[in-house]
C-alpha positions in Angstrom: -21.2 84.5 -42.1 -22.8 83.0 -39.6 -21.6 82.2 -36.0 -22.1 78.0 -34.8 -23.0 76.2 -31.8 -18.4 76.1 -30.0 -18.8 73.1 -27.6 -16.6 71.2 -29.7 -13.8 73.7 -30.0 -13.8 73.0 -25.9 -11.3 70.9 -27.3 -9.7 72.5 -29.2 -9.2 75.3 -26.6 -7.5 72.7 -24.0 -5.7 71.2 -26.7 -3.6 74.8 -27.3 -3.5 74.8 -23.0 -1.8 70.9 -23.4 1.0 73.1 -26.0 2.6 75.0 -23.4 3.0 71.5 -20.3 6.1 70.3 -23.3 7.1 73.8 -24.2 9.6 75.4 -22.7 7.0 78.9 -22.9 4.1 78.4 -20.9 0.7 79.8 -22.3 -0.9 83.5 -22.8 -3.6 84.2 -21.3 -6.5 87.2 -22.0 -9.9 88.0 -22.0 -12.4 90.9 -21.9 -15.9 91.5 -19.8 -17.7 94.3 -22.0 -21.4 96.1 -20.7 -23.2 97.9 -22.8 -26.0 100.0 -23.1 -28.3 101.4 -26.2 -30.3 103.3 -26.4 -32.3 105.5 -29.5 -35.5 106.4 -31.4 -36.8 107.4 -34.6 -33.6 106.4 -36.9 -34.6 103.5 -38.0 -37.8 105.2 -40.2 -36.6 109.2 -39.6 -40.8 109.4 -38.2 -42.7 110.3 -35.2 -45.7 108.8 -36.0 -45.0 105.3 -35.6 -43.4 103.9 -31.1 -39.3 102.9 -32.2 -37.1 103.4 -29.2 -35.7 101.2 -28.2 -33.5 101.1 -25.3 -31.2 97.4 -24.6 -28.0 96.6 -23.1 -25.4 94.2 -25.1 -22.7 91.7 -22.1 -19.9 90.4 -23.9 -17.6 88.2 -22.8 -14.0 87.3 -24.4 -11.7 84.4 -23.8 -8.4 83.6 -25.3 -5.0 81.3 -25.0 -2.1 81.8 -27.0 1.2 79.3 -26.7 3.9 79.0 -29.0 5.0 74.6 -29.1 8.3 75.5 -31.4 9.9 79.1 -32.3 8.7 79.2 -36.2 4.8 78.0 -34.5 2.5 80.4 -32.6 -1.2 79.4 -31.6 -4.1 81.5 -31.0 -7.8 80.0 -29.8 -10.2 82.8 -28.9 -13.9 82.0 -28.0 -16.8 84.8 -27.1 -20.2 85.6 -26.5 -22.8 88.5 -26.6 -26.1 88.3 -25.3 -28.5 91.1 -26.0 -32.0 92.3 -23.5 -34.3 95.1 -23.3 -37.2 96.8 -24.9 -38.4 96.9 -28.6 -41.6 99.0 -30.0 -44.3 99.8 -27.5 -42.2 97.6 -24.9 -41.9 94.2 -26.3 -39.2 92.6 -24.9 -35.6 91.9 -26.6 -33.9 89.0 -25.6 -31.5 85.8 -27.9 -33.3 83.4 -28.0 -30.5 81.6 -27.0 -25.8 82.6 -25.7 -24.0 80.5 -27.7 -20.6 80.6 -27.6 -18.4 81.3 -31.0 -15.6 80.5 -31.7 -13.6 84.0 -32.7 -10.3 83.6 -33.5 -8.4 80.4 -33.8 -5.3 80.6 -36.2 -1.4 79.3 -35.9 1.1 81.8 -37.4 4.0 79.7 -39.1 7.0 81.9 -39.9 9.8 81.5 -42.5 13.7 80.4 -42.3 15.2 83.2 -40.1 15.9 86.8 -41.6 13.8 86.2 -44.8 10.8 88.7 -43.0 8.0 85.4 -44.1 4.9 84.1 -42.3 2.2 82.1 -43.6 -1.1 82.6 -40.7 -4.1 80.7 -41.4 -7.2 80.1 -39.8 -9.8 82.5 -38.0 -8.7 86.1 -37.7 -9.6 89.6 -37.5 -8.1 91.9 -40.1 -8.2 95.5 -40.8 -6.5 97.8 -42.8 -5.9 101.3 -42.5 -9.2 102.7 -41.5 -10.6 100.0 -42.3 -12.1 101.6 -45.4 -13.1 98.6 -47.3 -11.9 96.0 -45.2 -12.5 95.6 -41.3 -15.9 93.3 -40.2 -15.9 90.3 -41.8 -19.1 89.4 -39.5 -21.2 92.3 -40.4 -24.7 90.5 -39.7 -24.1 90.3 -35.9 -23.6 93.9 -34.7 -20.4 94.9 -32.3 -20.4 90.7 -31.5 -17.3 89.8 -33.5 -15.7 90.9 -37.3 -13.6 87.7 -38.0 -12.4 86.5 -41.7 -11.4 82.6 -42.0 -8.7 83.5 -43.8 -5.2 82.2 -45.4 -2.3 85.3 -45.1 1.1 85.1 -46.1 2.8 88.0 -44.8 6.8 89.6 -45.8 8.2 92.0 -44.8 11.8 93.9 -45.3 13.6 97.1 -45.9 11.0 99.4 -45.2 8.8 97.8 -46.9 5.6 94.7 -45.7 3.1 93.0 -48.1 0.3 90.5 -47.5 -1.7 88.5 -49.6 -4.5 87.0 -48.5 -7.7 84.9 -49.3 -11.1 84.8 -47.5 -14.2 82.5 -47.6 -16.9 84.8 -46.3 -19.6 82.1 -46.8 -20.1 78.8 -48.6 -23.3 77.3 -50.6 -22.6 73.9 -49.4 -23.5 71.5 -46.2 -27.6 73.1 -47.5 -26.9 76.6 -46.3 -29.0 79.3 -47.8 -26.1 81.8 -48.2 -24.3 82.5 -51.8 -20.7 81.5 -52.3 -18.6 84.6 -51.3 -14.5 85.2 -51.3 -12.2 88.1 -51.0 -8.9 88.0 -52.3 -6.2 90.9 -51.9 -2.9 92.3 -52.2 -1.8 94.7 -49.7 1.4 96.9 -49.4 3.1 99.4 -47.1 6.3 101.5 -47.2 6.3 104.2 -44.0 3.0 106.9 -44.6 2.2 105.2 -48.4 -0.7 101.7 -48.6 -1.6 100.3 -52.0 -4.7 97.9 -52.9 -5.9 95.5 -54.9 -8.8 93.3 -53.7 -11.6 91.5 -55.9 -14.9 90.1 -54.2 -16.6 87.7 -56.0 -20.0 87.2 -55.0 -21.2 84.6 -57.2 -25.1 84.0 -56.3 -27.9 86.3 -55.6 -28.9 87.0 -51.8 -32.5 86.8 -50.8 -33.1 88.8 -47.4 -36.2 89.5 -45.5 -39.3 91.4 -47.6 -38.6 89.8 -51.1 -35.5 91.9 -51.7 -32.8 90.2 -53.5 -29.6 91.2 -54.1 -27.5 90.4 -57.1 -24.6 88.3 -57.8 -21.4 90.5 -57.8 -18.0 90.7 -58.7 -15.8 93.6 -58.0 -12.2 94.3 -58.1 -11.5 98.2 -56.3 -7.8 99.3 -56.7 -6.7 101.9 -54.2 -4.5 103.2 -51.9 -3.7 105.6 -48.6 -1.6 108.0 -47.4 -1.1 108.8 -43.4 0.9 111.2 -41.6 -0.6 111.3 -37.7 2.3 112.4 -35.4 0.8 112.4 -31.7 1.0 116.2 -31.7 1.1 118.7 -34.9 0.4 118.5 -38.0 -2.0 115.7 -39.2 -2.8 114.8 -43.1 -4.6 111.5 -43.4 -6.0 110.6 -47.1 -7.4 107.3 -48.8 -9.2 106.9 -51.9 -9.9 103.7 -54.6 -12.4 102.7 -57.8 -14.2 100.6 -58.4 -15.0 98.1 -61.4 -16.7 94.8 -62.0 -20.4 93.5 -62.5 -23.5 93.4 -60.5 -25.4 91.0 -62.1 -26.0 91.7 -66.1 -24.4 95.6 -65.8 -20.6 96.6 -65.7 -19.1 98.8 -62.2 -17.7 102.2 -62.3 -17.6 103.9 -58.6 -15.4 105.5 -57.0 -15.3 106.4 -53.1 -12.7 108.6 -50.8 -11.7 110.7 -48.0 -9.1 113.4 -46.6 -8.7 114.2 -42.7 -6.7 117.1 -41.8 -5.8 118.1 -38.7 -3.6 120.2 -35.5 -2.9 118.5 -32.2 -1.4 121.0 -29.9 1.6 120.0 -27.8 -0.2 121.3 -24.8 -1.1 119.7 -21.3 -4.8 119.3 -22.5 -3.9 118.4 -26.0 -6.8 120.6 -27.7 -7.0 119.3 -31.4 -9.1 120.1 -34.2 -9.7 118.1 -37.6 -11.6 119.3 -40.8 -12.5 115.6 -43.4 -14.3 115.5 -46.4 -15.8 112.2 -47.2 -17.0 110.7 -51.5 -18.3 107.1 -51.4 -20.1 107.0 -55.5 -24.1 106.5 -56.1 -25.8 104.9 -58.7 -27.1 106.6 -61.3 -30.8 106.0 -62.9 -30.0 107.8 -65.7 -26.6 105.4 -67.7 -26.2 101.8 -68.5 -23.6 101.7 -65.6 -23.7 101.2 -62.1 -21.4 103.6 -60.1 -23.0 103.0 -56.5 -20.3 101.8 -54.5 -19.6 98.6 -53.0 -19.1 99.2 -49.1 -16.6 95.5 -49.4 -16.4 94.2 -45.8 -16.7 98.1 -44.1 -20.3 98.5 -42.8 -19.1 99.1 -39.2 -20.2 102.4 -38.2 -17.4 104.0 -38.7 -19.6 107.3 -39.9 -22.3 107.4 -37.5 -23.1 105.3 -35.1 -26.8 107.1 -35.6 -26.5 106.8 -39.9 -25.9 103.5 -40.1 -29.4 102.5 -39.0 -31.0 104.2 -41.7 -28.5 102.0 -44.2 -30.5 98.6 -42.9 -34.6 100.1 -42.9 -36.5 100.3 -46.4 -38.3 103.0 -45.2 -34.8 104.9 -45.4 -32.8 102.6 -47.1 -32.1 103.6 -51.5 -34.1 100.3 -53.2 -31.4 98.1 -54.5 -28.9 98.8 -51.9 -27.4 96.0 -49.5 -28.1 96.9 -45.9 -25.2 97.8 -44.7 -23.4 99.6 -47.3 -22.3 103.0 -46.8 -23.2 104.5 -50.7 -24.3 107.2 -52.4 -22.5 109.5 -49.3 -21.2 112.2 -49.3 -19.7 114.3 -45.6 -18.3 117.1 -44.1 -16.9 118.0 -40.8 -15.4 119.8 -38.0 -14.4 118.1 -34.8 -12.7 119.2 -31.4 -10.8 116.9 -29.1 -9.3 117.8 -25.8 -7.8 115.8 -22.4 -9.9 117.8 -19.4 -7.4 115.1 -17.8 -5.1 111.8 -17.7 -7.5 109.2 -18.5 -10.0 111.9 -19.8 -10.8 112.1 -24.1 -13.0 114.7 -25.3 -14.8 115.2 -28.8 -17.8 116.8 -30.6 -17.6 116.1 -34.2 -20.7 118.4 -36.3 -21.2 116.9 -39.6 -23.1 117.8 -43.2 -24.1 114.9 -44.9 -24.9 114.8 -48.4 -25.9 112.4 -51.2 -24.6 112.0 -54.9 -27.4 110.8 -56.5 -31.1 112.4 -55.2 -32.8 108.6 -55.4 -33.5 109.3 -51.3 -37.8 108.5 -50.3 -37.5 112.6 -50.7 -36.4 114.8 -53.6 -33.2 116.3 -52.7 -29.6 115.6 -51.9 -29.5 116.4 -48.4 -29.2 114.0 -45.8 -29.0 115.8 -43.1 -27.0 117.3 -39.8 -24.9 115.3 -37.4 -23.9 116.3 -34.1 -21.8 113.6 -32.3 -20.1 113.8 -28.3 -18.2 111.2 -26.8 -16.1 110.9 -24.2 -13.6 108.3 -23.0 -12.3 107.4 -19.4 -9.9 105.5 -18.1 -11.5 104.5 -14.8 -8.7 103.0 -13.0 -5.8 99.5 -14.6 -7.6 98.3 -17.9 -10.6 99.2 -17.0 -12.4 102.1 -19.5 -15.6 103.9 -19.7 -17.3 105.5 -23.0 -19.9 107.3 -22.9 -21.4 108.3 -27.0 -24.7 110.5 -28.2 -25.6 111.8 -31.7 -28.5 113.6 -32.4 -29.7 113.6 -36.7 -31.6 116.4 -37.9 -32.9 114.7 -41.7 -32.6 117.0 -44.7 -35.4 116.5 -48.4 -32.9 113.4 -49.5 -35.6 111.6 -47.2 -39.6 111.6 -47.4 -41.1 115.1 -45.7 -41.9 115.4 -42.2 -38.7 113.5 -41.6 -37.8 114.3 -37.8 -34.8 114.2 -35.6 -33.3 111.1 -34.3 -31.0 110.3 -31.7 -29.0 107.5 -30.4 -27.1 107.5 -27.1 -24.4 104.7 -25.5 -22.8 103.3 -22.5 -19.9 100.9 -22.1 -17.8 99.7 -19.5 -15.3 97.3 -20.7 -11.9 95.2 -18.3 -9.3 93.1 -19.8 -7.5 90.7 -17.9 
């Protein structure tokens, strides 16, 4: 999905503002400013043989307005922009050629009759189910810029149960674009700590990427469930799993994936906590007729590692045939320690051992490597938050012989109003 200039969107934005002039309620406003500095070295090719250090900044701005013209209608319009600049390999300059305002949110919610629990949400909206295991980033190609879907979502809630039935358009071949026609259909149900879902992703054409890579049309259906017991203190247990069927080109798909997290948080002032977890995402076995590779649907965001996700985009470390950015062919086990040393400070350190399900990497083994990640979040003042993230990755024999360590670092300050 590509961003489009939003000059004509200002008219819609002002229209929502005007709704409050004659309505019973004044429109609500909000926004966000975020400055992020990032740097990394070696993580694209895991090799000291070439200078691939990056140091750059990202400045993201967001502004939204929301109004209730009637008791049963809510309208929300949000605009956003992200600029990037800095230095790339050998000191080369990095800068977005043009900053464009984008429509990040543009939806309306129509509520059903009183007591029915039914509502309909139509338009550009963010979607996240559970921890974003399969559905989170509808616009994965723009990094941290946005994560929206163009969707129609029917929601119902009652008797301790809730359900969502939705369809979303990701890309369309119309209007002369080269993008393949892609749609998502989903049914989610929740009751207390248990969730279940049925997803179908329909990619009706081939995708041709830079470098000549061709990814075939795909039709994937996922059936899954999630359990989450996650109190503020005490023991937490969270798990999710899914099976996938469908077709990848002319080959049948048969994939599985899931994760399990267990931990304990002490009720003391510092809130010390410990967590152990495990992850499994199947990989394609070249010795079978089926395709067993996990389809990440819309979960390309760096939920397992800010550093490792970059290796999923570069051809020197990514498995040939896998779509760029897809978390697949992956096993992981981790130990995480967390603490709140002050009322406004939260810190964590995580050690993860990553393996591959299938030995299909540039090397001859199944050990992706060891990752050490640290994170610190600080509430600097009301509505202003700072964050520091650092990761160090030591690659294993899944990658080419002599692969070198890589690092990733980030700081950011976010203010909301």
